[in-house]
Structures are given as structure tokens and as C-alpha cells.
DRENLO-925106 format. One line per 4 residues: number of its first residue (from 1); their letters; for each residue y, z negated, x negated of C-alpha. Coordinates in steps of 0.2 Angstrom, whole numbers. Layout:
NUM) a) Y Z X | ...
This chain:
1) micc) -20 -143 126 | -38 -146 131 | -49 -131 135 | -61 -131 150
5) lnpd) -79 -127 145 | -84 -119 161 | -88 -101 155 | -82 -94 172
9) csnp) -65 -103 173 | -51 -90 174 | -38 -101 166 | -47 -114 155
13) qnpd) -31 -121 146 | -26 -138 152 | -13 -151 147 | -19 -165 136
17) hhqi) -25 -181 144 | -31 -171 160 | -49 -176 165 | -52 -162 178
21) cqtc) -48 -144 175 | -33 -139 185 | -41 -121 189 | -59 -124 192
25) htpl) -60 -143 194 | -74 -145 181 | -73 -161 172 | -65 -159 155
29) vpll) -74 -163 139 | -61 -170 126 | -74 -169 111 | -90 -160 110
33) rnrf) -103 -172 102 | -88 -184 99 | -83 -173 85 | -77 -155 90
37) rvlr) -60 -153 100 | -61 -136 109 | -43 -128 108 | -44 -111 116
41) vlsd) -56 -96 120 | -59 -84 106 | -70 -72 116 | -80 -71 132
45) eggf) -99 -67 132 | -100 -61 150 | -108 -75 159 | -119 -82 145
49) grty) -105 -92 138 | -89 -91 127 | -84 -93 109 | -70 -105 106
53) ised) -58 -110 92 | -60 -128 89 | -56 -143 77 | -68 -153 68
57) idkl) -61 -171 68 | -74 -177 55 | -66 -164 43 | -48 -169 46
61) nelc) -46 -157 60 | -52 -142 50 | -54 -126 61 | -71 -121 66
65) vvkq) -79 -109 79 | -90 -116 93 | -101 -103 102 | -108 -109 119
69) lapk) -123 -103 128 | -123 -106 146 | -134 -93 155 | -132 -92 174
73) fqgt) -150 -87 178 | -160 -102 174 | -179 -100 171 | -178 -81 170
77) wsqk) -184 -70 156 | -166 -66 151 | -162 -84 149 | -177 -87 138
81) kaiq) -173 -72 127 | -154 -78 126 | -160 -96 120 | -172 -88 108
85) lfse) -159 -77 100 | -146 -91 100 | -158 -103 91 | -162 -89 79
89) earr) -144 -87 75 | -142 -105 71 | -157 -104 59 | -151 -88 51
93) lqel) -134 -96 48 | -142 -112 40 | -152 -101 28 | -139 -88 24
97) gehp) -123 -99 24 | -125 -102 6 | -117 -85 3 | -98 -86 1
101) qipt) -96 -71 12 | -106 -77 27 | -100 -91 39 | -108 -108 36
105) liay) -118 -117 50 | -109 -134 54 | -119 -140 69 | -132 -135 83
109) feqd) -134 -146 98 | -137 -146 117 | -124 -155 129 | -122 -154 148
113) ncly) -136 -141 150 | -127 -129 137 | -132 -125 119 | -118 -125 106
117) lvqq) -118 -118 89 | -103 -123 77 | -99 -112 62 | -86 -110 49
121) fidg) -70 -102 54 | -65 -86 45 | -46 -84 44 | -43 -66 44
125) qnlf) -44 -49 54 | -59 -39 58 | -60 -21 53 | -59 -14 70
129) nelk) -42 -23 73 | -37 -18 55 | -41 0 59 | -29 -1 75
133) srri) -15 -8 64 | -18 3 49 | -25 19 56 | -29 27 40
137) yqdw) -44 24 28 | -48 36 14 | -61 38 1 | -57 23 -10
141) diqs) -55 11 5 | -73 16 10 | -80 14 -8 | -71 -3 -9
145) mlld) -79 -9 7 | -96 -3 2 | -95 -12 -14 | -90 -28 -5
149) llpi) -103 -27 9 | -118 -20 1 | -122 -36 -10 | -120 -46 6
153) ikfv) -132 -35 15 | -144 -36 1 | -143 -55 1 | -147 -55 20
157) hqhg) -162 -43 17 | -169 -53 3 | -170 -68 14 | -181 -59 26
161) vihr) -167 -56 39 | -159 -40 47 | -142 -41 55 | -145 -27 68
165) dikp) -127 -26 73 | -116 -21 59 | -100 -13 65 | -81 -16 62
169) enii) -79 -30 74 | -92 -40 64 | -84 -38 47 | -69 -49 44
173) rrks) -57 -47 30 | -52 -64 24 | -34 -68 24 | -35 -79 8
177) dgrl) -42 -67 -4 | -45 -50 5 | -64 -51 3 | -75 -45 18
181) tlid) -86 -58 27 | -101 -53 38 | -102 -62 55 | -112 -63 71
185) fgss) -130 -65 67 | -134 -68 85 | -145 -52 86 | -153 -54 69
189) kqlt) -172 -54 67 | -184 -59 54 | -191 -43 46 | -209 -48 51
193) aqvq) -204 -49 69 | -205 -31 76 | -200 -32 94 | -208 -19 105
197) rkng) -199 -8 118 | -209 -15 132 | -201 -32 130 | -184 -24 133
201) tsig) -176 -32 118 | -166 -17 112 | -152 -26 103 | -137 -20 94
205) shgy) -122 -8 98 | -125 9 104 | -118 22 92 | -119 9 77
209) spie) -138 6 80 | -151 18 74 | -164 27 85 | -178 16 80
213) qird) -168 0 86 | -162 7 102 | -178 17 107 | -192 6 100
217) gkay) -184 -11 98 | -189 -11 80 | -177 -15 66 | -179 -13 47
221) pasd) -167 -15 32 | -163 4 34 | -157 0 52 | -143 -10 45
225) lfgl) -139 4 33 | -137 16 48 | -124 3 55 | -115 3 39
229) gatc) -114 22 39 | -108 22 57 | -94 9 52 | -89 20 37
233) fhll) -87 35 50 | -77 25 62 | -65 19 49 | -63 37 41
237) tgis) -61 46 58 | -54 33 70 | -67 39 82 | -79 26 90
241) pfql) -98 31 87 | -101 23 104 | -90 37 112 | -100 50 103
245) wmey) -116 42 107 | -112 42 126 | -108 61 125 | -120 68 113
249) gyaw) -133 55 109 | -138 55 91 | -133 73 89 | -116 68 82
253) vgnw) -124 61 66 | -129 79 61 | -111 85 61 | -101 70 58
257) rhyl) -90 79 45 | -82 89 58 | -73 74 64 | -64 70 48
261) rfpl) -45 69 48 | -43 69 29 | -52 77 14 | -67 68 8
265) slel) -76 69 -9 | -93 78 -9 | -100 62 -18 | -95 50 -5
269) aeii) -100 62 9 | -118 64 2 | -119 45 3 | -113 44 21
273) dkll) -125 58 25 | -140 48 19 | -134 32 28 | -132 42 44
277) qkei) -149 50 44 | -157 50 62 | -175 47 56 | -178 31 46
281) qdry) -189 40 33 | -174 51 28 | -162 36 26 | -158 24 12
285) qsad) -172 11 12 | -162 -3 3 | -145 -9 -1 | -150 -7 -19
289) evir) -153 12 -17 | -135 14 -10 | -127 4 -24 | -137 14 -37
293) dlmk) -131 31 -29 | -113 24 -27 | -112 19 -45 | -120 35 -51
297) khth) -109 46 -41 | -93 36 -46 | -95 44 -63 | -90 60 -55
301) ilpa) -76 54 -44 | -61 56 -55 | -52 73 -53 | -59 87 -63
305) anht) -58 106 -62 | -75 108 -54 | -73 93 -42 | -78 98 -24
309) iies) -68 92 -9 | -75 94 8 | -60 99 20 | -60 94 38
313) prkn) -63 109 49 | -52 102 63 | -36 112 65 | -25 97 67
317) shph) -31 88 51 | -17 82 40 | -17 92 23 | -20 82 8
321) ssky) -24 88 -10 | -39 82 -20 | -27 75 -32 | -19 64 -19
325) iwvr) -35 57 -14 | -43 55 -31 | -30 53 -44 | -31 34 -43
329) nlif) -49 32 -41 | -58 24 -56 | -75 24 -63 | -87 10 -58
333) ilgi) -102 8 -70 | -114 -7 -67 | -124 -9 -82 | -135 -23 -90
337) ivfl) -124 -36 -99 | -132 -43 -114 | -129 -62 -115 | -126 -69 -133
341) glae) -128 -87 -137 | -113 -97 -142 | -113 -100 -161 | -104 -117 -159
345) sgyr) -110 -132 -151 | -100 -141 -138 | -96 -156 -148 | -90 -146 -163
349) efrk) -78 -136 -152 | -72 -152 -144 | -68 -160 -161 | -60 -144 -167
353) lktn) -49 -144 -151 | -45 -163 -153 | -39 -161 -171 | -30 -144 -170
357) fsfs) -23 -144 -152 | -4 -144 -155 | 9 -132 -148 | 27 -128 -148
361) wsqp) 35 -120 -132 | 45 -108 -142 | 39 -90 -144 | 24 -91 -157
365) hnsp) 27 -84 -175 | 9 -87 -181 | -2 -78 -168 | -16 -69 -176
369) pise) -15 -50 -176 | -25 -40 -163 | -37 -34 -176 | -41 -51 -182
373) isak) -44 -57 -164 | -55 -43 -161 | -66 -47 -176 | -68 -66 -171
377) klsl) -78 -75 -158 | -69 -82 -144 | -76 -100 -139 | -77 -110 -123
381) vntf) -71 -127 -129 | -71 -137 -114 | -74 -137 -95 | -65 -149 -83
385) sghk) -74 -153 -67 | -65 -164 -54 | -60 -152 -40 | -71 -153 -25
389) skvl) -67 -135 -20 | -60 -120 -28 | -46 -120 -41 | -33 -108 -35
393) svvm) -20 -110 -49 | -18 -117 -67 | -4 -119 -79 | -3 -128 -96
397) spng) 12 -138 -101 | 23 -131 -115 | 18 -145 -127 | -1 -141 -124
401) klii) -5 -159 -119 | -7 -156 -100 | -16 -144 -89 | -10 -144 -71
405) ssgd) -21 -136 -57 | -21 -134 -39 | -34 -129 -26 | -41 -132 -9
409) ceks) -35 -147 1 | -45 -163 -3 | -37 -174 11 | -35 -193 10
413) snsq) -34 -205 24 | -15 -202 26 | -19 -183 29 | -11 -178 12
417) chni) -20 -167 0 | -25 -173 -18 | -27 -155 -24 | -13 -155 -38
421) klwd) -22 -163 -53 | -15 -167 -70 | -28 -166 -84 | -27 -173 -102
425) vitg) -31 -158 -113 | -39 -169 -127 | -50 -180 -117 | -53 -168 -102
429) keit) -50 -183 -90 | -40 -182 -74 | -24 -192 -77 | -18 -192 -59
433) slqg) -16 -181 -43 | 0 -177 -34 | 0 -180 -15 | 12 -172 -3
437) hsqn) 5 -155 4 | -5 -155 19 | -15 -139 16 | -21 -129 1
441) vnav) -10 -127 -14 | -10 -108 -19 | 2 -109 -34 | 9 -120 -47
445) aita) 23 -116 -60 | 31 -126 -73 | 48 -125 -81 | 50 -121 -100
449) ngkt) 55 -138 -105 | 39 -145 -96 | 49 -158 -86 | 47 -150 -68
453) lvsg) 33 -143 -58 | 34 -133 -43 | 20 -130 -30 | 18 -118 -15
457) sddk) 5 -121 -1 | -3 -114 15 | 8 -128 24 | 23 -116 22
461) tiki) 32 -128 10 | 37 -128 -8 | 37 -145 -17 | 47 -149 -33
465) wnle) 40 -163 -44 | 47 -173 -59 | 33 -172 -72 | 40 -187 -82
469) tnql) 38 -199 -67 | 26 -188 -56 | 37 -191 -41 | 42 -178 -28
473) ihtl) 60 -172 -30 | 62 -159 -16 | 53 -151 -2 | 59 -134 2
477) ksht) 56 -127 20 | 61 -110 24 | 45 -99 24 | 36 -96 40
481) daih) 19 -93 32 | 9 -98 17 | 16 -97 0 | 5 -88 -13
485) slai) 16 -85 -29 | 30 -94 -38 | 40 -89 -53 | 53 -99 -63
489) sgdg) 67 -91 -74 | 67 -95 -92 | 82 -106 -91 | 74 -117 -77
493) ktlv) 88 -114 -65 | 80 -101 -53 | 64 -102 -43 | 57 -87 -34
497) sasd) 43 -89 -20 | 33 -76 -11 | 24 -78 5 | 13 -71 19
501) dkti) 29 -70 30 | 33 -54 20 | 48 -61 12 | 53 -67 -6
505) kiwk) 65 -81 -7 | 77 -86 -22 | 81 -104 -24 | 92 -115 -35
509) lttg) 78 -125 -43 | 89 -140 -48 | 95 -143 -30 | 82 -135 -20
513) klir) 95 -124 -11 | 90 -107 -4 | 101 -94 -12 | 95 -78 -3
517) tlig) 80 -70 6 | 73 -53 0 | 66 -42 14 | 58 -26 11
521) hkyw) 39 -28 10 | 29 -24 26 | 15 -35 23 | 10 -51 14
525) vrsv) 18 -53 -3 | 5 -61 -14 | 13 -60 -32 | 30 -62 -40
529) disp) 37 -63 -57 | 54 -64 -66 | 58 -55 -82 | 63 -64 -97
533) dgvt) 81 -60 -95 | 81 -69 -78 | 88 -54 -69 | 74 -42 -64
537) lasg) 61 -48 -51 | 45 -39 -48 | 34 -42 -32 | 17 -35 -27
541) sfdk) 11 -34 -9 | -3 -30 2 | 8 -16 9 | 2 -7 -7
545) tikl) 19 -7 -16 | 27 -14 -31 | 46 -18 -29 | 59 -21 -42
549) wnin) 74 -32 -38 | 90 -37 -46 | 89 -56 -43 | 107 -56 -37
553) qeep) 105 -42 -24 | 96 -42 -7 | 90 -24 -8 | 76 -18 -20
557) iqtl) 82 -7 -34 | 65 3 -36 | 48 5 -28 | 34 9 -40
561) stss) 21 22 -34 | 5 13 -36 | -12 17 -29 | -17 17 -11
565) qtvi) -23 -1 -13 | -16 -18 -10 | -7 -25 -25 | -15 -42 -31
569) avaf) -4 -47 -46 | 11 -43 -56 | 17 -49 -73 | 31 -45 -85
573) spng) 27 -44 -104 | 36 -58 -114 | 49 -45 -121 | 52 -38 -103
577) kila) 48 -20 -108 | 32 -19 -99 | 26 -23 -81 | 7 -25 -78
581) sssr) 0 -24 -60 | -17 -25 -53 | -24 -18 -37 | -39 -19 -26
585) nrti) -45 -3 -33 | -50 -12 -49 | -37 -5 -60 | -23 -13 -70
589) klwn) -7 -2 -73 | 5 -4 -87 | 23 2 -83 | 37 6 -95
593) lqtl) 52 -3 -87 | 65 7 -96 | 58 24 -89 | 49 16 -74
597) keir) 34 27 -78 | 16 22 -79 | 11 20 -98 | -8 19 -94
601) tlmv) -21 13 -82 | -34 1 -88 | -51 4 -79 | -59 -12 -75
605) edns) -75 -3 -70 | -87 -16 -61 | -74 -30 -61 | -62 -34 -47
609) vnti) -45 -41 -53 | -38 -57 -45 | -26 -62 -59 | -18 -56 -75
613) afsp) -8 -64 -89 | 1 -59 -105 | -2 -68 -121 | 15 -76 -127
617) dgki) 16 -62 -141 | 13 -48 -128 | -1 -41 -138 | -15 -46 -126
621) lasa) -17 -45 -107 | -30 -56 -99 | -38 -51 -82 | -51 -60 -72
625) grni) -60 -58 -56 | -78 -55 -50 | -91 -43 -56 | -105 -36 -45
629) seeq) -120 -28 -52 | -136 -22 -44 | -146 -38 -50 | -133 -52 -49
633) iyht) -115 -57 -46 | -106 -63 -61 | -88 -67 -65 | -78 -62 -80
637) iklw) -62 -63 -90 | -57 -48 -100 | -45 -47 -114 | -36 -30 -117
641) nvat) -26 -23 -131 | -9 -19 -123 | -5 -6 -136 | -20 4 -135
645) geem) -27 -1 -118 | -44 -5 -126 | -55 -18 -119 | -57 -31 -133
649) ltlt) -68 -45 -125 | -78 -49 -110 | -80 -68 -106 | -92 -76 -94
653) ghsn) -95 -94 -90 | -88 -96 -72 | -102 -96 -59 | -90 -89 -46
657) avis) -74 -79 -45 | -60 -83 -57 | -44 -84 -48 | -31 -90 -61
661) lafs) -27 -88 -79 | -14 -96 -91 | -11 -94 -110 | -5 -109 -120
665) adgk) 12 -107 -127 | 6 -102 -145 | -7 -90 -138 | -22 -99 -146
669) flvs) -29 -105 -130 | -33 -97 -113 | -36 -108 -97 | -45 -102 -82
673) gged) -48 -109 -65 | -61 -102 -52 | -70 -103 -36 | -84 -113 -44
677) nlik) -72 -128 -44 | -70 -128 -63 | -57 -126 -76 | -61 -119 -93
681) iwqi) -52 -119 -109 | -56 -104 -121 | -50 -104 -139 | -46 -89 -150
685) pvnn) -50 -96 -168 | -41 -89 -183 | -52 -95 -197 | -69 -91 -190
689) denf) -78 -79 -201 | -92 -75 -189 | -91 -57 -184 | -97 -49 -168
693) srrg) -98 -32 -159 | -80 -26 -155 | -85 -21 -138 | -96 -28 -125
697) lvld) -96 -46 -131 | -102 -58 -117 | -102 -77 -120 | -116 -86 -111
701) ktkf) -113 -97 -96 | -116 -114 -106 | -104 -127 -100 | -97 -139 -113
705) r) -92 -156 -105
């Protein structure tokens, strides 16, 4: 289909190869600037233009967003102001697009008397639509949202920009990783440009914009924070601030608690109170102030005898106990991390790796005891750089000679991706790349004998590869959405896949035949693992549940009660007695699979958890994700003592979020892959006598090449 670019066209979709719009008879434009193919209307700007979903043919038909400015009233003040704001939006995106949670500017140009702004397409759902489908947000949801958004707002303000229109519609939760993205900088202003009321430039959304912005046309960092508070209110109550503003003006902010549907903690209520202050001098003045209060008050959020809960005074409020609301919240402490220098040089570590790197794929017998690991220094021994974009999954071959990684699509001329890479562990060189998928490869898994590799992709297919010949054996097509997780049974006969189509599929690996489809989750299934006995299957979903299955049956045998947050990852311990799970609320839970009871909760504090992995002896659990502090964003790997729940080590070295972890078969090495496009190998030395502090060790960010 080809889309008509007349903003007044009532039916802009036309069959391909048409030259004139069949509805309004406007000449059709096959490619904007000989590059962008407009597919369909995304939103209508009411006469000033439209926003379209488009394809960038210079980037192998990658989706993008094209915003059009076509004001009707030529030469008027309104047209001039619209053009000014449109060009400012382009400049803002160019300045701010380096942040991973702000869309990137691709192009800005004029064509056929219209202005066009092309920006990165964010695949996800905005919080307004999420609220309509989900309907309930509670304390932790709001805390999680604030912790994700505040560093973005801080970044924007540090660049001398205020957004001026923060509301649920302008916050998108990315489908790929669940993180929030701030969009629509069309009404953003430089901090130094205070627009006076006489110019009629009151910009923003009534109900979400503070009084100084609506009444005086002035906006400050504190103005964005009012919009953030109004967004929190909307998500908590389901009531639009615009509706209240129309009826009561700004009076509603003084009694916003009366609209609550559920109990709310005193600590969070005080923060929202200060965000929603009518007068700017009474409000938070910076994102840092909110972060500081949020972290300080988090130390009191867990249940206690004297913990105060504010109950909604509305008669029809749904009753919830404080235990229900808070029992699964965790402590967030953002502190100063002391970076210690690496004791070993990169060359010495590389030589050590080269001389000592030998593995057996059998269960290790010589793994160092936990106490010894805790008393020795973990070393970064090598960094592999070759991916052009983020690394989504890593595995190591059982013999320790290969690392296999996958990531974002790096397309060749034949439109196939080069995003599965095989690396020589000793030399750190890329051996080859496997072509076949047409989109991002989210997961790779390898059989215990090291002969077969399986990959799962956004292109809805699973591919099975012969690692001895690097040839494609089978392509499995049954899922109707992206595949995000794969697991292979110990005997190498069974493959399990999990998808955003809400299903889990069981395959016969040797033939590629589909055995059965497991249906039970209500939302994306993002993680799956098979127990060592090959019978029990665990799955974690964005529907906030963990389900246990008998691999030979179609109905789940148990649903574990987790937190009120999405489940990111699940993993069985090597002996099959413990299941580990991680959720968006920054907790890791360990479950006793005999009693189906929770053993303990590991509080990850200031670190999100994208991935978890057990060491082969089951004594260590590794977790990784993204850390956020008031001063910086840094990205860590943590090692936990499974027996005690103690955090043993914290490792830094990646400059962006760590997405995947894998232990070597003997447990002496840990491989990590991240959004910084890098793969790193970490060594747990047995004979290193250098001691260090048992808690709080942080390796510096030096990269050994």
C-alpha cells in the first residue's frame, strides 16, 4: 500500500503503483526524499499535518516515524509558531537522541511545501493504552516508573531543555526490554527561552501542565516534574487530570488522595504530594531531588509494625492490606561505588587464559569452594568487539573453545542478518557468522555435546544449525510472534521455545517436529528453562506469573505466586532442586521445588535484573542488568552465594546494560553480553593470593583487548 500525504485526505491508503490518490486525487509520493516509504497514518495533528509509520529503504526497510507539518494558514502567526516549534523539536532530538530512552533524529527536510521530521520508531505501547488494558497500577509500579523516567528527565534538563508535555501518551514502554522511552519533544523549550503569556504560547496538556506553564507560558524543570506527578496520579486512579482540571481547575491537586482506588504508602504519597504542588516554589526543583527522596524513603517501604498506609476514603475502594501492597517491595539504596583498579594487566590475563583454558562438559569436580571464591579477585580477561549493535544472547561451547553470540540484525545485501557470531576464545577473533534470520536474534542455545546450535528470532522462526559444518539444518515455523527464550534438554532431544505470542512450544530437536503447544500465559513469555531431569519446565511471563509444567502434558502443574511485577528470567539449579526467578521489581527469588515454597528473596537494591545464570556446581547465582544512581548510570554483574543469599561480588566493565550471562562448563569463567555491543570473559582464579574486601568489590571499566 502507498499512503497519501494530504493531511485532509479521509482515506489515505492506496494500492501500490497508483499515481493519484483514489480518494482526494492528490499526486502520490512513492518515496519521501527518495528514501522514506510512508506506509500508514499513525496519528492526526488536526490540520497541521500527520504522523506516519514509514520504512527507511536506506536502512533495509527499517521502520521509522515521519512527522509532517503542513499548516493550512500560510503566513499567519500560528503557522510561524508551528514551524518554530517543529524545527526546535528536530534540534532537540538531534541533541538528546544519544540517550537510549529518547528517539533518535534520522532526518529533517522540506518537500512539496511541507516540513518533515523523521525519527526512530519505538516498538511498544504508551502508558495511556497500557492503563486501558491493565487498569491497575500500585505502589511498586509507580516507583519503578519513576526510577526509569527520572534519569531521562534529568538528562533532558542537563541539556538545557524542558519537555513541557509529560503525560502517559508520551511515555512508551518498549516491547524489546520493557524500559520506558520519552517521546514527543514538539513542545519542548530551551530553559533560557521563557515565553510570555502575551504571545499566546501556552503549550502542554491541561491537567498535566502546571499553572505557570498554562497561565504565564513559562516552563522550568519543576514544570516537567508536575507533569510527572500528574502522570503518577492518572495511573494510580484511572482518572484523567484533564477531566478534573476542566471541573475544578487546580483545586484537585490539593485533595488528589481522595481519588485513590487502592491503599498507598505514606512515603510515596509524600513524594507525589510534592510533585503536584500548585505553586512552583513548593514543588521539587530537580529530578535529583525526587530521586534522593525516593531512595531515602525506600528504606522505610518494606512492611513494619509502624508502617503507615493511607487508605482511600472512597466508599467503593477495593480493600487491600498493607501486606499485600508492600510485602514484595524491596530496598533501593543508591550509594557511591568505589572503583578499585585491576591488579593484573590485560596481557598477563590473556596469557593466563591462553595457557589454562581447558574445559570438560561434564559436571565439574574441582570448582573452588564458595569461601575461596569470595576471597579471591575476579578478573576481566578479555573483551570481544565485533557486533555493530547490542549483544542479546551468549553461550559457551562445552569444550570451552567457542563463544557464540547473537544480537541485533546486521543485514547484508541479501537481506539476511549476520548477527550470530562464533568466536575463538583463545584469540578473541570472530571465526564466522551464521546467516539465515531476517531480524534480531534474541536467544541462542547449544546442546550438551556441542554439536548443535539453536537460535530464536524476532522473525518468528527458530533455526537449528550444525556446529561442525556451520550449516543450517532446520527452520521451525509455528510461533506467530518474536521468540525470546530457548532451552534444550540434557539429552539433546527436546527443544523448548517461548514467544511473545503467549505460547510455549515443545519440539523434537533432531527432526524439528512440533510435539505440542503449551497455552496458559496471558502475556509475552520471555523466559523458559528445562530441569536437569528433562521432565519439568519453568516459564516466566510479563503476565507476572511463573508456571511449572510437565513437559509431556499440556496444562501447567503449578503457578508460583511471585510479585506484582513482570517475570524477566527463570533458571533451574544444576541439581534441579532450586528455581531462580527475577522480576522487574529488582528482586531475585529462590524457590524450593520440592515444597514449592520460596526459600529467600535476594534484594538487588539499585540494580535491575535482565538475566540470571547458575554456576555448574549450583553454588553461585550470577545476575546482571543496569544500575542507576543519582550521578551516573552504570551496569553491573553480581555474584550471589546461593546457600546464604549473600552478595559476593559486584563487577562493572560494560558501558551499557548487560543482557545475557553464561558460565563455562567448569565454572571457572563467566561470559557476558550487553547493549554496549561487547562480549566480556571474566575469570574466577583459584590460585590468586590477592585478597580483597568480601563485600562491595567493583572492578574498574578498563577493557582488555
